[in-house]
Every structure is written in structure tokens, then in C-alpha cells.
C-alpha positions as CSV (number, residue, x, y, z in Angstrom):
1,M,-2.5,68.5,-129.6
2,K,-2.2,67.6,-125.9
3,T,0.2,69.3,-123.8
4,S,2.0,68.1,-120.6
5,H,0.5,69.0,-117.3
6,Q,1.7,69.1,-113.7
7,L,0.0,69.2,-110.4
8,P,0.7,71.9,-107.9
9,I,2.7,71.2,-104.8
10,M,-0.3,71.4,-102.5
11,I,-2.5,68.3,-102.4
12,L,-5.4,68.1,-100.0
13,C,-6.1,64.6,-98.8
14,L,-9.2,63.6,-96.8
15,F,-9.7,60.2,-95.4
16,T,-13.2,58.7,-95.3
17,W,-13.9,55.3,-93.6
18,A,-16.3,53.0,-95.4
19,A,-16.6,49.3,-96.1
20,A,-13.5,49.7,-98.2
21,Q,-10.7,52.3,-97.6
22,S,-10.9,55.4,-99.8
23,V,-9.0,58.7,-100.1
24,M,-10.5,62.0,-101.4
25,L,-7.8,63.8,-103.4
26,Q,-8.3,67.4,-104.7
27,G,-5.9,69.5,-106.7
28,V,-5.4,72.1,-109.5
29,L,-4.2,71.0,-113.0
30,R,-1.9,73.5,-114.8
31,D,-0.1,73.5,-118.1
32,P,3.8,73.9,-118.3
33,A,3.3,77.7,-118.3
34,G,1.5,77.5,-115.0
35,R,-1.9,78.4,-116.4
36,T,-4.9,76.3,-115.3
37,V,-6.1,74.0,-118.0
38,E,-9.4,74.6,-119.8
39,N,-12.5,73.0,-118.5
40,G,-12.7,69.4,-119.7
41,T,-12.0,65.8,-118.9
42,H,-8.7,64.0,-118.6
43,S,-7.3,60.5,-118.0
44,V,-5.3,60.5,-114.8
45,T,-3.3,57.5,-113.3
46,F,-2.6,57.7,-109.6
47,T,0.1,55.4,-108.0
48,L,1.1,55.1,-104.3
49,Y,4.7,54.5,-103.3
50,D,6.3,53.8,-99.9
51,A,9.1,56.3,-100.5
52,A,9.5,59.8,-101.9
53,S,11.6,58.4,-104.7
54,G,12.3,54.9,-105.8
55,G,10.8,52.5,-103.3
56,N,8.0,50.1,-104.0
57,E,4.7,50.6,-105.8
58,I,2.0,49.5,-103.4
59,W,-1.2,50.5,-105.2
60,S,-2.3,52.1,-108.5
61,E,-5.5,52.9,-110.4
62,T,-6.5,55.0,-113.5
63,H,-9.5,57.3,-113.7
64,G,-10.3,57.7,-117.4
65,S,-12.6,60.7,-117.1
66,V,-11.5,63.3,-114.5
67,T,-13.4,66.6,-114.8
68,T,-11.6,69.9,-114.4
69,E,-13.3,73.2,-113.9
70,H,-10.9,76.2,-113.8
71,G,-8.2,73.5,-113.4
72,V,-9.7,72.1,-110.2
73,F,-10.4,68.4,-110.0
74,S,-11.6,66.1,-107.3
75,V,-11.0,62.3,-107.3
76,E,-12.0,59.5,-104.8
77,L,-9.1,57.0,-104.9
78,G,-10.0,53.4,-104.2
79,T,-13.2,53.3,-106.3
80,V,-11.4,51.5,-109.2
81,N,-9.0,49.3,-107.3
82,S,-9.6,48.5,-103.6
83,M,-7.4,50.0,-101.0
84,S,-8.5,47.6,-98.3
85,S,-5.0,46.1,-98.0
86,L,-3.5,49.5,-97.0
87,T,-3.3,50.3,-93.3
88,F,-2.5,54.0,-93.6
89,T,-0.3,53.8,-90.5
90,D,2.7,54.4,-92.7
91,D,3.6,57.4,-95.0
92,Y,2.6,57.2,-98.6
93,W,3.7,59.2,-101.7
94,V,1.5,59.8,-104.8
95,G,2.8,59.6,-108.3
96,I,0.5,61.2,-111.0
97,A,0.5,60.7,-114.8
98,V,-2.0,62.7,-117.0
99,D,-3.5,61.5,-120.4
100,G,-1.0,58.6,-120.8
101,G,2.1,60.8,-120.3
102,S,5.0,60.1,-118.1
103,E,4.7,60.4,-114.4
104,I,5.4,63.8,-112.9
105,S,8.9,63.6,-111.4
106,Q,8.1,64.9,-108.0
107,R,5.8,62.7,-105.9
108,M,3.4,64.3,-103.5
109,R,3.3,63.2,-99.9
110,L,-0.2,62.6,-98.6
111,V,-0.7,65.2,-95.9
112,N,-3.4,64.5,-93.3
113,S,-6.2,67.0,-93.0
114,P,-7.2,68.1,-89.4
115,A,-9.9,65.5,-89.5
116,A,-7.3,62.8,-90.3
117,N,-5.1,63.8,-87.3
118,A,-7.6,61.9,-85.1
119,V,-6.9,58.8,-87.2
120,K,-3.1,58.8,-86.9
121,G,-1.3,60.8,-84.4
122,A,1.8,60.7,-82.3
123,T,0.4,58.3,-79.8
124,N,-2.8,57.0,-81.4
125,S,-3.5,54.6,-84.3
126,F,-6.9,54.2,-86.0
127,P,-6.3,52.1,-89.2
128,S,-9.1,51.1,-91.5
129,T,-8.5,47.5,-90.7
130,G,-6.6,45.8,-87.9
131,N,-5.8,46.9,-84.3
132,V,-6.8,50.2,-82.9
133,G,-4.5,51.9,-80.4
134,V,-5.3,54.7,-77.9
135,G,-2.1,55.9,-76.2
136,T,-0.1,53.5,-78.4
137,T,0.8,53.4,-82.1
138,S,1.5,49.6,-81.9
139,P,-1.6,48.1,-80.5
140,G,-1.4,44.3,-79.8
141,S,-5.2,43.7,-79.9
142,L,-8.3,44.9,-81.7
143,L,-8.5,47.8,-79.1
144,E,-5.7,48.7,-76.8
145,L,-5.7,51.6,-74.3
146,S,-2.3,52.5,-72.9
147,S,-1.8,55.0,-70.1
148,A,-1.0,55.1,-66.3
149,S,-4.7,54.4,-65.6
150,P,-6.5,53.6,-68.8
151,Y,-10.3,53.8,-68.6
152,L,-13.3,53.5,-70.9
153,R,-16.1,55.9,-69.9
154,F,-19.7,55.2,-70.8
155,T,-22.1,58.2,-70.6
156,D,-25.8,57.8,-71.1
157,T,-27.1,61.0,-72.7
158,D,-30.6,60.1,-71.4
159,G,-29.4,60.6,-67.9
160,G,-28.5,58.2,-65.1
161,S,-25.1,57.2,-63.8
162,V,-21.8,57.3,-65.7
163,W,-19.8,54.0,-65.8
164,T,-16.1,53.6,-66.2
165,L,-14.2,50.4,-67.0
166,G,-10.4,50.2,-66.7
167,N,-7.1,49.5,-65.0
168,E,-6.5,51.8,-62.1
169,G,-2.8,51.0,-62.0
170,T,-2.9,48.6,-59.1
171,S,-3.1,45.4,-61.1
172,R,-6.9,45.4,-60.9
173,L,-9.6,45.8,-63.5
174,T,-12.6,47.8,-62.1
175,L,-16.1,48.6,-63.2
176,N,-17.1,51.8,-61.4
177,E,-20.3,53.8,-61.1
178,V,-20.1,57.5,-61.0
179,A,-23.2,59.2,-59.5
180,N,-23.5,62.6,-57.9
181,G,-19.8,63.1,-58.0
182,T,-19.0,59.9,-56.1
183,T,-17.2,56.9,-57.7
184,S,-18.1,53.5,-56.3
185,E,-16.4,50.2,-57.3
186,R,-19.1,47.7,-58.4
187,L,-16.9,44.9,-59.9
188,V,-13.2,44.2,-59.3
189,V,-11.0,41.6,-61.1
190,Q,-7.7,41.2,-59.3
191,E,-4.4,40.1,-60.8
192,G,-4.5,36.3,-60.4
193,G,-8.2,36.0,-61.3
194,N,-10.2,36.7,-58.1
195,V,-13.4,38.5,-58.8
196,G,-15.1,40.8,-56.2
197,V,-18.7,42.0,-56.2
198,G,-19.3,44.6,-53.5
199,T,-15.7,44.2,-52.3
200,G,-12.4,45.6,-53.6
201,S,-10.3,42.8,-52.1
202,P,-11.8,39.4,-53.2
203,L,-10.4,36.5,-51.2
204,A,-11.6,33.7,-53.6
205,R,-12.3,33.2,-57.3
206,L,-15.7,34.8,-56.6
207,H,-16.3,36.9,-53.5
208,V,-19.7,38.6,-53.1
209,Q,-20.0,41.1,-50.2
210,G,-23.8,41.1,-49.6
211,S,-26.7,39.1,-50.9
212,A,-26.8,37.3,-54.2
213,Y,-29.9,36.4,-56.2
214,L,-30.0,33.4,-58.6
215,S,-32.9,33.2,-61.0
216,D,-31.7,30.0,-62.5
217,R,-29.2,27.2,-61.9
218,L,-25.8,27.8,-60.4
219,Q,-23.3,24.9,-60.5
220,L,-20.1,25.1,-58.5
221,M,-17.7,22.5,-59.8
222,R,-14.1,21.6,-59.0
223,T,-11.6,21.6,-61.8
224,S,-10.6,18.1,-60.7
225,G,-12.5,15.6,-58.6
226,P,-16.0,14.3,-58.7
227,N,-18.1,16.6,-56.5
228,Y,-20.1,19.7,-57.3
229,L,-22.9,21.8,-55.8
230,D,-26.0,22.5,-57.9
231,F,-28.4,25.3,-57.0
232,N,-31.6,24.4,-58.8
233,N,-33.4,21.1,-58.8
234,G,-37.1,21.9,-58.4
235,N,-36.1,24.8,-56.1
236,N,-34.0,22.5,-54.0
237,L,-30.4,22.9,-53.0
238,V,-28.6,19.8,-54.1
239,L,-25.1,18.4,-53.5
240,R,-24.2,16.0,-56.3
241,S,-21.3,13.6,-56.8
242,M,-20.2,13.0,-60.3
243,D,-17.9,10.1,-61.4
244,S,-16.1,11.9,-64.2
245,T,-14.0,8.8,-65.0
246,S,-16.9,6.7,-66.1
247,S,-18.4,6.9,-69.6
248,G,-21.3,9.2,-69.7
249,S,-20.4,10.6,-66.3
250,S,-22.6,9.0,-63.6
251,I,-24.3,11.7,-61.4
252,Q,-25.7,10.9,-58.0
253,E,-27.5,13.2,-55.6
254,V,-25.8,13.0,-52.2
255,M,-27.7,15.6,-50.2
256,T,-30.9,17.7,-50.7
257,V,-32.2,20.7,-48.9
258,T,-35.9,21.6,-49.6
259,P,-37.3,25.2,-49.5
260,G,-39.0,24.2,-46.3
261,G,-35.7,23.3,-44.6
262,N,-35.9,19.5,-44.7
263,V,-32.5,17.9,-45.3
264,G,-32.2,14.6,-47.1
265,I,-29.1,12.4,-47.2
266,G,-29.5,9.6,-49.6
267,T,-33.0,10.8,-50.5
268,S,-34.2,13.6,-52.7
269,T,-37.6,13.9,-51.0
270,P,-36.9,14.3,-47.2
271,S,-40.0,14.3,-45.1
272,E,-38.4,15.4,-41.8
273,R,-35.8,18.0,-40.7
274,L,-33.2,15.3,-41.2
275,D,-34.1,12.3,-43.4
276,V,-31.3,9.7,-43.8
277,A,-31.7,6.8,-46.2
278,G,-29.0,4.5,-44.8
279,N,-26.8,4.3,-41.7
280,L,-26.0,7.2,-39.4
281,K,-22.7,7.2,-37.6
282,L,-21.6,9.5,-34.8
283,S,-17.9,10.0,-34.4
284,A,-16.2,9.6,-31.0
285,G,-17.6,12.2,-28.6
286,G,-20.7,12.8,-30.8
287,A,-24.2,12.9,-29.3
288,L,-27.8,13.3,-30.2
289,I,-29.2,16.2,-28.2
290,F,-33.0,16.3,-27.7
291,P,-35.2,19.3,-27.0
292,D,-35.2,18.5,-23.2
293,N,-31.4,18.7,-23.3
294,T,-31.1,15.0,-22.7
295,S,-28.6,13.3,-25.0
296,L,-27.9,9.9,-26.5
297,T,-24.2,9.2,-27.1
298,S,-22.1,6.4,-28.5
299,A,-18.8,5.3,-27.0
300,S,-17.4,2.8,-29.5
301,L,-19.7,-0.1,-28.5
302,G,-18.4,-3.5,-29.2
303,G,-21.7,-4.5,-30.8
304,S,-24.3,-2.7,-32.8
305,A,-27.8,-1.8,-31.6
306,S,-30.3,-2.4,-34.3
307,S,-32.8,0.3,-33.2
308,L,-33.6,2.7,-30.4
309,S,-37.1,4.2,-30.2
310,T,-39.3,6.1,-27.7
311,P,-42.9,6.0,-28.8
312,G,-44.0,6.0,-25.2
313,N,-41.8,3.3,-23.8
314,A,-38.0,3.4,-24.2
315,I,-37.2,0.4,-26.4
316,I,-33.7,-0.8,-27.1
317,T,-33.6,-3.5,-29.7
318,A,-30.7,-5.8,-30.6
319,D,-31.0,-8.4,-33.4
320,A,-33.8,-6.7,-35.2
321,N,-33.3,-9.1,-38.2
322,V,-33.7,-12.1,-35.9
323,A,-30.3,-13.5,-36.8
324,G,-29.7,-14.9,-33.3
325,A,-26.9,-12.6,-32.5
326,G,-26.3,-9.2,-31.0
327,D,-26.2,-8.2,-27.3
328,V,-27.1,-4.9,-25.6
329,Q,-24.1,-3.6,-23.7
330,F,-23.9,-0.7,-21.2
331,K,-20.5,0.9,-21.0
332,T,-18.6,3.6,-19.1
333,G,-15.6,4.6,-21.2
334,N,-14.4,1.5,-22.9
335,S,-15.4,-0.9,-20.1
336,T,-18.6,-3.0,-20.3
337,Q,-20.5,-2.7,-17.0
338,M,-23.7,-4.6,-17.9
339,V,-24.8,-6.8,-20.7
340,V,-28.1,-8.3,-21.8
341,T,-27.4,-11.2,-24.1
342,N,-29.5,-12.1,-27.1
343,G,-30.8,-15.1,-25.1
344,G,-32.1,-12.8,-22.3
345,K,-29.4,-13.3,-19.7
346,V,-28.2,-10.3,-17.7
347,G,-24.6,-9.9,-16.7
348,I,-23.3,-7.3,-14.3
349,G,-19.5,-7.2,-14.3
350,T,-19.4,-9.9,-17.0
351,T,-20.1,-10.1,-20.7
352,A,-20.9,-13.8,-20.6
353,P,-23.6,-14.4,-18.0
354,D,-24.7,-18.1,-17.8
355,T,-27.8,-17.5,-15.7
356,K,-30.7,-15.0,-15.9
357,I,-28.7,-12.7,-13.6
358,T,-25.0,-13.0,-13.1
359,V,-23.1,-10.6,-10.8
360,S,-19.3,-10.8,-11.2
361,D,-16.7,-9.0,-9.0
362,A,-14.0,-9.7,-6.5
363,A,-16.6,-9.4,-3.7
364,P,-20.0,-9.1,-5.5
365,Y,-22.9,-7.7,-3.5
366,I,-26.4,-6.6,-4.1
367,K,-27.6,-3.7,-1.8
368,F,-31.1,-3.1,-0.7
369,H,-32.0,0.4,0.4
370,D,-35.3,1.3,2.0
371,T,-36.1,4.9,1.0
372,E,-38.6,5.1,3.9
373,G,-35.9,4.8,6.5
374,G,-34.2,1.9,8.4
375,N,-31.0,0.2,7.8
376,D,-29.7,-1.1,4.5
377,W,-29.1,-4.7,3.7
378,Q,-26.4,-6.3,1.6
379,L,-26.5,-9.7,0.0
380,G,-23.5,-11.2,-1.7
381,S,-20.3,-13.2,-1.7
382,Y,-17.2,-12.4,0.3
383,G,-14.0,-13.4,-1.3
384,G,-15.6,-16.5,-2.9
385,F,-15.7,-18.4,0.4
386,R,-18.9,-17.2,2.1
387,F,-22.3,-16.0,1.1
388,L,-23.5,-13.3,3.5
389,L,-26.5,-11.3,4.4
390,S,-25.3,-8.2,6.2
391,E,-27.1,-5.3,8.0
392,I,-25.6,-1.9,7.3
393,Y,-26.2,0.8,9.9
394,T,-24.7,4.1,10.9
395,G,-21.2,3.5,12.1
396,G,-20.8,-0.1,10.8
397,S,-22.3,-3.3,9.7
398,S,-23.0,-6.8,11.1
399,E,-23.2,-10.2,9.4
400,R,-26.7,-11.6,10.1
401,L,-26.6,-14.7,7.9
402,S,-23.6,-16.6,6.7
403,V,-23.3,-19.7,4.5
404,A,-19.7,-21.1,4.3
405,E,-18.2,-23.4,1.8
406,G,-19.2,-26.9,2.7
407,G,-22.7,-25.8,3.7
408,N,-22.4,-24.6,7.3
409,V,-24.9,-21.9,8.1
410,G,-24.3,-19.2,10.7
411,I,-26.8,-16.9,12.2
412,N,-25.1,-14.0,13.8
413,N,-22.1,-16.1,13.3
414,G,-19.7,-15.3,10.5
415,S,-17.7,-18.5,10.8
416,P,-20.1,-21.3,11.3
417,D,-18.5,-24.6,12.5
418,A,-21.6,-26.7,12.2
419,L,-24.4,-27.2,9.8
420,L,-26.2,-24.6,11.9
421,S,-24.3,-22.2,14.1
422,V,-26.5,-19.6,16.0
423,D,-25.1,-16.9,18.3
424,A,-27.5,-15.5,20.8
425,N,-28.7,-11.9,20.6
426,G,-28.1,-9.4,23.4
427,N,-31.0,-10.9,25.4
428,G,-29.6,-14.4,25.1
429,D,-32.4,-15.5,22.7
430,L,-31.4,-18.1,20.2
431,I,-34.9,-19.0,18.8
432,N,-38.2,-17.4,19.4
433,A,-41.3,-19.1,17.9
434,H,-44.3,-16.8,17.6
435,T,-47.9,-17.5,16.7
436,S,-47.6,-14.9,13.9
437,H,-45.2,-12.2,12.8
438,T,-47.5,-9.5,14.1
439,T,-47.5,-10.5,17.7
440,D,-45.1,-11.1,20.5
441,A,-46.9,-14.2,21.8
442,K,-44.5,-17.0,21.8
443,I,-45.1,-20.7,21.3
444,F,-41.6,-21.5,22.6
445,Q,-38.2,-20.1,22.8
446,V,-34.6,-21.3,23.0
447,V,-32.4,-19.1,25.2
448,Q,-28.8,-19.2,26.5
449,N,-28.5,-18.5,30.2
450,N,-25.8,-16.0,30.6
451,S,-25.0,-17.1,34.2
452,D,-24.2,-20.7,33.5
453,G,-24.1,-20.8,29.7
454,L,-26.7,-23.5,29.5
455,V,-29.3,-23.6,26.7
456,K,-32.9,-23.7,27.8
457,V,-36.2,-24.4,26.0
458,N,-39.0,-22.4,27.5
459,D,-42.7,-22.9,26.8
460,A,-45.1,-20.1,26.1
461,N,-45.4,-19.2,29.8
462,G,-41.6,-19.0,30.2
463,N,-41.3,-22.3,32.1
464,T,-38.2,-24.2,31.3
465,S,-38.9,-27.6,29.9
466,V,-35.5,-28.6,28.6
467,Q,-32.1,-27.6,30.0
């Protein structure tokens, strides 16, 4: 005949973590008189509740052959019915029934062993499934560390530096290297998203203090807009433009920099330091500076020069496509000073010359300067009424030849009143005719006598023949 049995108050519970949750339970089985039962096997049903009495049954299983030796038994709960749904973050109470009898009235509380204290403590939580908390019993993610400055520490037992990863309490996540007692920040992520490598105060989404090495492609792309920078195109640095609005996204290379330093705009194979496939425009004030410090500038020309080249001779070309249009203009500021028309006419002071050379001004002159010495000469129009040849000397100038409106010509006379008006020179000579321009020998001369004002014609010997 079977007798009723009871378990002692003391129950030792050990937690082991495996693919499924299990609990090792050991105890002593005694009869109603308190004696340990004889060695043998018994059917024992174990039930877990969420309260010391009443409450809800949350798990149960029956072990049909539990061996006792001097009353001591050992059972691994969870081998019949899985306990994977239990978190073991709450308190549980065990109800026990032996050999089909009624359940012992007093439920036993599962008491953690010293090993289990590391699984569930006052501030830590290590459930079999779900979130793990260190410094918190209510972790909000798979692993949550909670403290004033939470860190993970990585120690390589083979030697080398120690690494720590954590929040130092200043709204930053840092990866630190600890070597020879010195801690160095290697990577910083600021609140807001800026990442620093080699700097603790990144000023942009990625801030690298020092050199960076790229073994493969790096693409820098805006979150909105068509342009991005691509490092890696046959070892070239490439700036691409992408039309993200079109189907299939049309990508176009805008600029290429080769490993040799050539820059291509509009071409991916630049053959010179700057290779532009297309037009090149200089903004106002821009200039092309050459190695000899000479420069070529643009000042908002009215027309467009088709080409400028210096293969030995300086060549300025307009109308390179032979369209019959396009002038070459020379400007100072915004004013045109000289123009060469497409038809070959030169205008100075006018943009519409009607002859091979047209000089336009209120008093247009052409000056002739002899660099070997002597006086300068000036040829031009005076006020539109006279055409003058003037001699310029130190201290003044003199009109030597004058042609007035109507055709009167004056020699040493600025206001000729006849078809030919001649004023005598200081010697009274009006006309001297020489055998050649290299000799003083005269054929005849026309002079004005200063004493009586009469005009005389002298022969080669000075004899007056006409008076």
C-alpha cells in the first residue's frame, strides 16, 4: 500500500541555460512520519504557479519514474514539457504531487542558487529569451547597459590593447583604445549624427582628422539633388551628375581628375592639365595667367572671338566658321577703342569704319614720333573744318600745311584765302627749287623782299628775273 509523502521545506533550484530553458530541482522525499522513503521509483507531478496560493498555473509536467536513494531525488524540469515560454524574471512557486496523490498543500518558492544570482539580481536581468539588462531590470532592447557612463570592455587575452565602447555621459558614443595606461578616443559619434575619426568634435556627418585611405569606391551623394562625387573610376576622381527624376537614372560624368593630375571637364580622358570639351567662360574680372606673368582677360566683349592662338605668331581669329560675321574689338572698360571688321576695315574711335582705316574723334589726329630725335609731326582734322600737318616741338607747335573746306591750301598759313596761300619763312623764302634734295644748289627761288614787300624770282645765281 502506498503512503502519502511530502517534500521538505528546503528545495535547491539550479538554472541551466540551453537551447530550451530547464531547471534542476533536488529534494528529499519523506513519509508522514518524517522518515525518508525507501529506495525506489515514484511518479511525481510538478506544477509552476505565479502565486504562493491560488493564482494561475503557468506550466506543468509529470515524471513517471523518479529515483530516490535514501529519500534524495534529482529532477530536471523542462525535459517533458518545454519551459521556453517562461522568462524567469518573475517569482514562481512549485506545487508537487506524488504517485497520483493530491498536491502538497504548501507550495515551494523557487530560491535562486548563488549561480542564479548572476541571472536575476536587483539591477540586472538575464532571461533565457528576450532582452538582457545590465544595470536595469527592464531592458528595452536585446542588450541594454544602464549607468552614468555605460561601457563595454573588450580584452584580448593574447595581448594587445584593450578597447572600450560606450556612452561617456556627454551625449557621445566613443570607441576608445587603452594602451599602456592611456585611453585614446579613436571613433566618436555625437548626438545629432556627426561622426569623428581622430577628432572628438566632428563638425560634419563625417569628420576625419588626418589622412584617409580608400581601397575601393567611395560615393558621396546628397539626400536630395542630382550630384554626387565618386572616388574610383579606373583610379580617377570623378564628379558625376545624376538625373534621379528620369527612369533608370541617367548618370553623366562632369569632371575627371586622372592620377597624373590632368583635369577633364566634359571629357573622361584629359590629355592636358586642363582639357575642356566645350566652351570656357571667364566671369567678370577673370583672367588667364601665363607662366611669364602675362595675362589674357575678358571685359564683357560685345562680340565673340572664335579663337586665340600663339604658335609663334599671335593670331586673333573672328568668324572661324566663315559665316560672314564677327568683328575683333579692343576695349578699355566697356568702351570700344578700336575694331577690325569682318570685312577687314579698321576703325579707331568708331565701330563702323567705312574705309580701310577710319579715325573718328572731335579732333582726330595721327601722331608720328621719330625715336632717333627731332620734332614730332601730327596729321589730322581740326574741328571738321581743316586738315592740318603740324610740327610739334619743345614749347609749342606750328601748322605747316593746311587744307581748308573748299580746297584752299595754306603753307605756313593756317587760314588760306586762295587755292594756294604761302607765308614766307624767316628768310623771306617762299619757294626754293633745288637740283636734288641732297644739295643746296638752287634752280630758282621765289622770295619776298622784306623792305618793300615785293615778290622776286631769282635764278640759280641769285639774279632777279621777275619782280
